[in-house]
C-alpha positions in Angstrom: 104.2 64.2 196.2 105.9 67.6 195.0 109.5 65.8 197.0 108.8 62.1 195.2 108.4 63.6 191.9 111.5 65.8 191.6 113.7 62.4 193.6 111.8 60.9 190.5 113.9 63.2 187.5 117.3 62.4 189.6 117.1 58.9 186.9 117.2 61.5 184.5 120.3 63.5 186.2 118.1 66.7 187.1 120.7 68.3 190.5 123.3 70.1 188.1 124.0 74.2 187.7 120.6 76.3 188.0 120.6 77.7 184.0 119.2 75.5 182.3 121.8 73.2 179.7 120.1 74.8 176.7 120.6 78.1 177.9 124.6 78.2 177.3 127.0 81.1 177.4 127.2 81.7 173.6 123.8 80.6 173.0 122.7 83.6 175.3 125.0 86.3 173.7 123.5 85.0 169.9 120.1 86.1 170.9 121.2 88.9 172.7 122.8 90.5 169.6 119.9 89.2 167.8 117.5 91.6 169.5 117.8 91.7 173.0 118.6 95.8 173.1 119.7 96.8 176.6 121.7 98.8 179.0 124.4 98.5 181.6 124.7 100.8 185.4 128.5 101.5 186.3 129.6 99.0 188.6 128.9 100.1 192.2 129.4 98.6 195.6 127.5 95.9 197.1 125.0 96.7 199.8 123.8 93.3 201.1 119.8 92.1 201.0 118.9 90.6 204.4 115.0 90.3 204.5 112.7 88.9 201.8 110.5 92.2 201.3 113.6 94.5 201.3 114.2 91.9 198.4 111.4 92.7 196.9 110.8 96.2 196.6 114.9 96.5 195.7 114.3 95.0 192.7 111.2 97.9 191.5 113.8 100.5 192.4 114.7 102.6 188.9 118.2 102.2 188.2 118.4 105.9 189.8 116.7 105.3 192.7 119.4 101.8 192.8 122.0 104.4 193.5 125.4 103.0 194.7 123.7 100.0 193.9 125.3 96.9 190.8 122.0 95.6 190.0 123.4 92.7 188.4 125.9 91.5 192.1 122.4 92.9 194.0 120.7 89.5 192.1 123.7 87.4 192.4 123.3 87.9 195.7 119.6 87.5 196.4 119.9 84.7 194.0 122.8 83.2 196.8 120.7 84.1 200.1 118.0 82.5 198.5 119.9 78.7 197.9 120.9 79.4 201.6 117.4 79.8 202.6 116.4 77.2 200.4 119.8 74.8 201.7 117.8 75.0 205.3 114.0 74.9 204.0 113.0 78.0 204.3 110.3 79.1 202.1 111.0 82.5 202.0 113.7 81.6 199.3 110.9 81.5 196.7 110.8 86.0 197.3 114.4 86.1 196.8 114.4 84.1 194.1 112.1 86.4 192.5 114.5 89.0 192.8 117.4 88.2 191.7 115.4 87.6 188.8 113.2 90.8 188.0 117.2 92.6 188.8 118.4 90.8 186.0 116.2 90.8 184.0 115.9 94.3 184.3 119.8 94.9 183.5 118.8 92.8 180.4 116.6 94.6 179.2 117.7 98.4 179.8 118.2 100.4 177.0 121.8 102.0 178.0 123.2 98.5 178.6 126.6 98.1 176.1 128.4 95.7 177.1 127.8 92.5 176.1 129.7 90.4 178.7 127.2 92.2 181.3 124.2 91.6 179.3 125.4 87.8 179.0 125.6 87.4 182.7 123.0 89.6 183.2 121.1 86.8 181.3 122.9 83.9 183.1 121.8 85.1 186.6 117.5 85.6 185.0 117.4 81.7 183.7 119.5 80.7 187.1 116.9 82.5 189.3 114.1 81.3 187.8 115.0 77.9 187.5 115.7 78.5 191.5 112.1 80.3 191.3 110.0 77.4 189.8 112.2 74.6 192.1 112.0 75.9 195.2 108.0 76.8 194.7 107.5 73.3 193.9 109.7 72.0 196.9 107.6 74.0 199.4 104.0 73.9 197.8 103.5 77.5 196.6 102.4 76.7 193.2 98.4 77.2 192.5 98.9 75.8 188.6 95.1 78.4 188.4 95.2 81.1 190.3 99.4 81.5 190.4 102.9 81.2 192.1 102.0 82.7 195.5 104.6 83.9 198.0 104.6 85.2 201.6 106.7 88.1 202.3 107.2 89.9 205.1 104.7 92.7 204.1 102.1 89.9 203.0 101.2 88.0 200.1 102.4 88.1 196.6 100.8 86.1 194.1 102.5 85.8 190.2 100.0 85.0 188.0 100.7 82.5 185.1 99.5 82.2 181.9 99.4 79.3 179.5 99.8 78.9 175.5 99.4 76.4 173.3 98.6 73.3 175.8 95.9 71.1 175.1 95.7 70.7 179.4 93.8 72.6 181.2 95.4 74.9 184.1 94.4 72.4 186.8 97.2 69.3 184.8 100.1 71.5 185.5 101.0 68.9 188.7 104.1 69.2 189.3 106.8 71.1 187.9 110.4 69.8 186.8 113.3 72.3 185.5 115.0 69.7 182.7 119.0 69.3 183.6 121.5 67.4 181.8 120.4 63.7 181.3 121.3 60.2 179.2 119.3 57.8 177.7 120.3 55.0 175.3 117.0 54.9 174.5 117.0 58.1 173.0 119.9 58.5 170.3 118.7 62.1 170.0 118.1 64.8 172.4 115.4 67.1 170.5 116.6 70.5 172.2 116.4 74.1 171.3 118.7 77.1 173.0 116.4 80.3 173.5 115.3 82.2 176.2 113.0 80.2 178.8 113.7 77.7 181.7 112.5 74.4 180.0 110.4 71.9 182.4 108.6 69.1 182.2 105.3 68.6 183.7 104.3 66.1 185.5 99.9 64.9 185.6 98.0 63.2 188.2 95.2 61.2 186.6 92.4 61.9 187.6 90.3 58.7 189.3 87.7 57.9 186.3 89.6 58.2 183.6 90.2 55.9 181.4 93.3 56.2 178.9 95.9 58.2 181.2 98.8 56.4 183.0 99.1 57.3 187.0 101.4 60.2 186.4 102.5 61.2 182.4 105.2 63.7 181.5 104.5 66.6 178.8 106.9 69.8 177.8 107.2 72.9 179.2 108.4 75.7 179.1 108.9 78.4 181.3 109.3 82.7 180.8 108.5 85.4 183.8 107.9 88.9 182.0 106.7 91.6 183.1 103.7 93.2 183.2 102.5 96.2 181.4 102.4 99.5 184.0 99.0 101.3 184.5 100.8 104.7 184.5 98.0 106.2 187.0 98.7 103.5 189.6 101.7 103.5 191.9 104.5 100.3 192.2 103.0 97.6 194.6 105.7 96.2 196.8 103.2 93.8 197.5 101.9 93.4 194.2 104.6 92.8 191.4 104.3 93.7 187.9 105.1 90.6 186.2 103.4 87.1 185.0 104.8 83.4 184.7 103.9 82.6 180.4 104.0 79.1 180.4 104.2 77.5 176.7 104.4 74.0 174.7 107.2 74.0 173.3 105.5 71.8 170.2 103.8 74.7 169.9 106.0 77.6 170.0 109.4 78.3 168.7 109.6 81.7 168.8 109.2 84.8 171.3 106.9 88.2 171.2 109.9 90.7 171.3 107.8 94.6 172.6 109.3 95.8 169.6 107.4 93.2 167.0 110.4 91.0 166.8 110.7 87.5 168.0 113.2 86.0 170.2 114.2 81.9 170.5 112.2 80.2 172.5 114.3 77.0 174.8 112.9 73.8 175.2 113.6 70.5 175.9 111.5 68.2 173.7 113.0 64.8 175.0 113.1 65.3 178.2 109.5 63.9 179.2 110.4 60.7 177.2 113.1 60.6 178.9 111.1 60.5 182.2 108.5 58.6 181.0 111.0 55.8 180.0 112.8 56.2 183.6 109.9 56.7 186.2 107.1 54.3 184.5 106.9 50.3 185.0 108.2 48.3 182.1 106.0 45.4 182.2 107.3 43.9 179.1 108.7 40.5 180.7 105.8 40.5 183.7 103.4 40.6 180.8 105.0 38.1 178.9 105.4 35.3 182.3 102.7 36.2 183.7 100.0 37.8 181.2 98.1 37.1 184.9 98.9 39.4 186.6 98.1 43.0 184.7 95.5 45.0 186.6 94.2 45.1 182.8 93.9 42.6 179.7 95.0 45.3 177.5 94.7 49.4 177.5 95.1 51.8 175.2 97.2 54.9 176.5 96.7 58.4 175.9 100.0 61.0 175.7 97.5 64.1 175.5 93.9 65.1 176.1 91.6 64.0 173.2 91.9 67.2 170.2 89.4 67.2 167.7 90.7 67.4 164.3 93.9 65.4 164.7 94.1 61.6 163.3 94.4 58.7 166.2 98.1 57.4 165.3 97.9 54.7 167.0 101.2 52.2 168.0 101.3 48.2 169.1 104.1 46.8 170.8 105.3 43.2 169.8 106.2 40.2 172.1 108.1 40.2 175.4 107.8 44.3 175.1 105.8 47.1 176.5 104.7 50.3 175.0 107.9 52.0 175.9 109.2 50.1 173.0 108.2 53.0 171.3 110.1 56.3 172.5 112.7 56.2 169.8 110.2 56.1 167.0 108.0 58.6 169.1 110.9 61.0 169.8 111.5 61.7 166.1 108.0 61.9 165.6 107.3 64.7 167.9 110.0 67.0 166.5 108.2 66.5 162.7 107.2 69.3 161.0 102.8 69.2 161.2 102.9 65.4 163.3 101.5 67.1 166.7 99.2 69.3 164.5 97.0 67.1 163.0 98.1 63.4 164.9 97.4 62.5 168.5 99.4 59.5 169.8 97.5 56.3 171.5 99.6 53.5 172.2 98.5 50.4 173.0 99.8 47.6 176.1 98.4 44.1 176.9 100.3 41.2 177.9 102.1 39.9 176.2 102.0 35.6 176.9 98.2 35.2 175.4 97.0 34.4 172.4 97.3 37.5 170.3 93.6 36.5 169.0 93.1 38.0 172.5 94.9 40.9 172.8 93.4 42.0 168.8 90.1 41.7 170.0 91.3 44.1 173.0 92.8 46.4 170.9 89.4 46.7 169.3 87.6 47.6 172.1 89.4 49.6 173.4 89.4 51.7 170.6 85.9 51.5 169.6 85.0 52.3 173.0 87.7 54.9 172.9 86.1 56.7 169.9 82.0 56.3 170.9 83.4 58.2 174.2 85.0 61.9 172.0 82.0 61.3 170.0 79.4 61.6 172.3 78.6 65.2 171.7 80.0 66.1 167.6 80.9 64.0 165.0 84.8 64.0 164.4 86.2 63.0 160.8 89.1 62.7 161.8 89.4 59.8 164.2 88.0 57.7 161.0 91.1 58.5 159.3 93.2 56.4 161.8 96.8 54.8 161.3 97.8 51.7 163.2 101.4 50.7 162.7 102.8 48.0 164.6 106.1 46.1 165.3 106.6 42.6 165.5 103.8 40.5 166.8 102.2 43.7 166.9 101.7 43.8 163.3 99.8 40.4 163.7 97.4 42.9 166.1 97.7 45.8 163.4 95.8 43.1 161.1 93.0 42.0 162.5 91.9 45.9 162.9 92.2 45.9 159.4 90.9 42.5 158.0 87.8 40.6 157.9 87.9 37.8 159.7 85.2 35.8 157.7 85.0 31.6 158.6 89.1 30.8 158.0 90.0 31.8 161.6 87.0 29.8 163.1 88.3 26.9 160.5 91.6 26.9 161.8 90.6 26.3 165.3 87.4 23.6 164.7 85.6 21.3 162.7 82.3 22.4 163.7 80.0 25.4 163.8 80.2 27.4 166.9 76.6 26.8 167.0 77.2 22.9 167.3 79.4 23.6 170.1 78.7 22.6 173.6 79.7 25.8 175.5 78.7 28.1 177.9 77.0 31.5 177.6 80.3 33.1 178.7 82.6 30.8 176.7 80.9 31.1 173.6 81.0 35.3 173.9 84.8 35.0 174.3 85.6 32.4 171.4 83.2 34.7 169.2 85.3 38.2 170.2 88.3 36.7 169.2 87.1 34.6 166.4 84.3 36.5 164.4 85.1 40.0 163.8 84.5 43.2 161.2 87.2 45.5 160.3 87.9 48.3 162.2 86.0 50.9 161.0 88.3 53.5 162.6 91.9 53.2 160.9 92.5 53.6 156.4 95.8 52.9 156.6 98.6 49.8 158.2 101.9 50.4 158.9 103.9 47.0 159.6 107.3 46.3 161.1 109.3 43.6 161.3 105.9 42.1 161.7 106.3 38.1 161.0 103.3 37.0 158.6 104.4 33.9 157.9 105.6 33.3 161.4 109.6 33.2 162.7 111.8 30.2 162.7 112.3 31.2 166.2 109.7 30.1 168.1 109.9 26.3 166.3 113.5 26.1 168.2 114.6 24.7 171.8 114.5 29.3 172.5 111.6 29.8 171.8 110.1 26.0 173.1 111.4 27.6 176.3 110.2 30.4 176.0 107.2 29.7 176.2 107.2 26.9 178.8 108.3 30.5 180.9 104.9 31.6 180.1 102.3 31.7 183.3 99.3 28.9 182.4 96.9 30.6 184.5 95.6 33.8 181.9 92.3 34.1 181.8 89.8 31.4 180.9 92.0 27.8 181.2 90.0 26.6 183.8 86.8 27.7 181.4 88.8 26.1 177.7 90.1 23.1 180.0 86.2 22.6 180.9 84.9 23.5 177.1 87.6 20.6 175.5 86.4 18.5 177.5 82.8 18.4 176.2 84.5 19.6 172.8 87.9 17.8 172.3 86.7 15.5 169.1 85.2 19.3 167.4 89.0 21.0 168.2 91.6 21.3 166.0 95.3 19.6 167.2 96.5 22.6 167.4 94.0 24.0 169.8 92.8 20.5 171.5 94.5 20.2 174.5 94.9 24.0 176.2 95.7 27.7 175.1 98.3 28.1 173.0 100.9 30.4 174.0 101.8 33.8 172.1 105.5 31.9 171.2 103.4 28.4 170.0 100.6 30.6 167.5 104.5 32.0 165.9 104.8 28.8 164.5 105.2 29.1 160.6 103.0 25.7 160.7 100.6 27.4 163.1 96.8 26.9 161.0 96.0 30.5 162.9 98.8 32.0 162.1 98.6 30.5 158.4 94.7 31.7 158.0 95.7 34.9 158.9 98.1 35.5 155.8 95.0 34.9 153.7 92.9 37.3 154.6 91.5 39.8 152.2 92.1 43.7 154.0 89.2 45.7 153.4 88.6 47.7 150.2 90.0 50.7 152.0 92.9 49.9 154.0 96.2 51.5 152.5 99.4 49.1 153.5 103.2 49.7 154.2 106.0 47.3 155.1 109.0 48.1 156.7 110.8 45.0 156.9 114.8 44.5 158.3 117.6 42.2 156.6 120.5 43.4 159.1 120.8 39.7 160.3 120.7 36.6 158.1 119.9 33.4 159.4 120.3 29.9 159.3 116.8 29.4 158.7 114.7 31.4 156.2 117.5 33.0 154.5 117.9 37.1 155.3 116.3 38.8 157.9 116.9 41.0 160.7 117.5 38.2 162.9 114.1 37.3 164.2 111.7 37.9 161.2 112.9 36.2 158.0 111.8 38.8 154.9 109.6 36.6 153.3 107.4 36.3 156.1 107.7 39.6 157.2 106.1 40.5 153.5 102.4 41.0 153.2 100.5 40.3 149.5 98.9 43.9 148.2 100.9 46.6 150.5 100.8 49.3 149.3 104.6 50.1 149.4 107.7 47.9 151.2 111.2 49.4 152.8 113.8 47.3 153.7 116.2 48.4 156.5 119.4 46.8 157.4 119.1 45.9 160.3 118.4 44.0 163.4 114.1 43.3 165.2 115.3 45.0 168.1 116.5 47.7 166.5 114.3 48.2 163.6 111.1 50.3 164.9 113.6 53.4 165.7 116.2 53.1 163.1 116.7 55.9 160.9 115.1 54.9 157.9 112.2 53.3 159.8 111.8 56.8 160.9 112.6 59.0 157.3 109.7 56.1 156.1 106.9 56.4 158.8 107.5 59.8 158.5 106.4 60.2 154.5 103.4 57.5 155.0 102.0 59.6 157.5 102.2 62.6 154.6 101.5 61.0 152.0 98.1 60.0 154.7 97.5 63.9 154.8 97.8 63.8 150.8 95.5 61.7 149.9 91.8 62.6 149.8 89.9 61.0 152.3 86.9 59.2 152.5 84.3 61.5 153.0 87.2 64.6 151.7 84.9 66.9 152.4 84.3 66.7 155.6 87.7 66.6 156.6 89.9 70.2 157.7 92.4 71.4 155.4 95.7 69.5 155.1 98.7 70.3 157.2 102.0 71.5 155.5 104.6 68.6 154.5 106.2 66.7 157.0 109.4 67.1 158.0 112.6 66.7 160.7 113.2 69.8 162.4 116.6 71.2 162.9 115.9 71.1 166.4 118.7 68.6 167.2 
């Protein structure tokens, strides 16, 4: 598993220098000048280190005991020795990385060191050796996320304890540790990084069999820092028990490290790397879900990017036609670096096969959210769950509309000429149709954001390209045979649009589709706040100003609390900087406005602003 995950990271170019990209030489110099007071030992001749026990013991020596040895050269030699051992697949390499790291750390923090260049070199060696230690410990199965990193030296086992800070995850969730290097992802125009101390990581978490709302491998950001533990004055140093601890920080929560003198120093971070890993190592189901909706294992799935956290408001993203949840990575990459988003919101994604009728997918979304909330509130009430914000792009906005409006009878009348009770249908078909056409607003949603949503349909669905796309959709999706049998008994009672077969999602986006027209007239639930983001960067021959797919007139919704016009195309609308700015504004507004039951709500967070992390 570890080897496969390491190979996966190569897709975001994780095989460069050992020094993390954010920790450049000038950045290290700045950090040291800002307060990492250190000392330097005069340059002396080098004595090689051969065994792992000698390397660990040497790292424990004081500056006087080092005698003629130059600690930086010894650290460099230990690191080189570790690299050779690792190339030979020798697990003893990890102990040599540890020795190199301890010497580098001791040198950086020595009080009499005055040479900035040497301090910078020691700091660089510290990060190089820490990165190597983590990589080799992962490679040779030496990381036990609960008990620590277990090393074997000539004098016995050494265990470096691990302490976690700021995570909603449990220690056993840290299943694979991958140091971050340079990477490129065209879907992430901004790579949000911080220079500072520590090695940025992508940690992979394996899903448990019984978990419903997690994907098989979920990446998240972490930053590792190896520091000395306070030593009891009555206890002598034991070379088999290093006085160090590996501290692992959540960089979404922590941006500074506490220093011994009471000050702080920047903590390194790469907040975009997990999103890039997800985009490059998760199957894209956009076309599969469109053309073969029946092949997906689940009809619709809610996906969480973190464990459920009481008090945080769900922010639910719903993608559009011929797309999948990964369409949101650009927007999520920006939102997660905004002050306050991570402390007050938890991100949920909804994925579904887009080729089938969106009424079915909207019903799945209602079911998934309802069952998720029911599972989270078994033991305690959480008012934040009933303040959810749902964001839909393109056809995903139509699914969103069906979460915030009551169906009444108008949707059914777009489908049938007689009441459902009068039709000849077996219990299963009756339940299926009832779930699609009769529902109440989802009680957990308070606010909705439509992004490029075709409330009035899209002219493209009527054109040859739309008709051709509809032909590509497999007709074998759910209830096809049952629906044909239902039509044979009730064809005269069904409206023409539905009287031949189950329509595809493309058919239902035609401007004259009766269900789409009925949906546009559905009243919103009284407590819902509604916002529209509309693109006008590509004029269409039919429909006037548009984003190239959805005309502005179709994207407008009566009664919206706000409307933002963005000069871009449909494909780029959900991640455009103006859209990011508008979504941040709305999320802050949501925190500022009182909830339906404001007395039970937690204290509001500070303002949401995009951080200066770029």
